[in-house]
C-alpha positions, 0 to 999 in steps of 0.5 A: 469491481472484479475482473479476471487475470491470470484466469482467476478472479481479481477484486478491488473496492471502489468506495461504494460507486460504480467508477466513471472510466472518464474519471482519473484512475487512482490504483491503491495497493495495500502492504503485506498480509493486508487487503483493499479494506485498509484504504476504507478511509480513502476511497470513499472519499476520493470516488466522491470528489470525480476520481475512480478509486481502486483499492486492489486485493493482490492475489490471495489477499481479501476477496482475490483469487490465487496464491501470494506471489513470491516476490515484488517484481512478480506483484508488480508485473500482475498488477500491470496485467490487472490494469490491462484487464480492468481497461485503466489505461493512465493510473495514479499510483498509491502504495503502502508498505510492500504496496510502495514497492509494487507501485514502484516497480509497476510505475517503472513498467507503466511509462507514462501511463503512471501520471503519479505516484504516491509512497507511503511507510516506503524504503529502499529496503524493508528487511523482516526480522526471522522470528517475525517471519517465523510467527507470521508462519507459525503464530498469526496472533503473535505476529499481528500483535507485533505488527500493530504495535510497531505499525502505529504511534504513541497516539493511537495506542492511547486512544486518539483517534481522527475517526471516532468508534475505531480502534486502530490497533485492534483493527490492524490486528483483525485485518492481519488475523483474517489472511489466509494461512501463509500470506503474510509470511510469503509477502514478508519475505518478498519485502525482505529480498526486494533490492531493487528500488534504485534500478526502478526509480531510474525508470520513473519520470512521474511525479511523486509524493513521498509520505513519511510517518516521523513515529514510523518504527518499521520503515524509520524517517531515515529510510523514507528520506533514503527513497526520497534520495533517489528521486530527481525532484519528490514531495516529502510530506513528514507526519508527525505523532504518526506511525506506519499506519498512517492511512488510519492514523492521519486519513484526512492528510494522506487524502489530501496529500493523493489529491494534491498529487494525482493528474 
């Protein structure tokens, strides 16, 4: 799917299926330096089960034109414009890492247009080490190696894989290293500067699921539980032997959690 947002092409993966506008829409939002392909183990599954699966490429990422945006609020406002351009009125938002922050901000803006919210690898704040930002600016392979190492729990490092034929850490490195120059650093800075979670959550009234990887070193479980504490009655799902890259580490559990939450 390609629509025009701010006079630039915005792309979203739809699981290889032309969306049926009568089906409920699930909009999936990727994290820093990534793109819609990170959701490939979810989009096709959802698209063949009666949902519009819409995995968006944020500006400057994947197949979307433009430059990466400098803060989380700007990304959220862009996402609302994308939904308008795609004529998606009621949506279920699913966000991972930076995408979770964007989903929180977008849900606050959308009001009852947002039917449900699934947050993965999320926290109230996402500080980024200055050296990692520096590597993202000048040594992308080094930054991607650190992300892959810290972004996966131990089973992913020793070859245990729920999807035969996939190399999780290698695939994660390749995905980040294909990002446009400077994109990862811009995203990291946007994450590090964000401090609006509490205010945004206060404006959210939709049902929410928070998925926590118990081996997540990038957004540790205590950070995920701190975020959950801001919501009135969230469903919290803890995944054992799982790190930050839960879409590939535990694809079935993620799919089931999404389906159990959407409306």
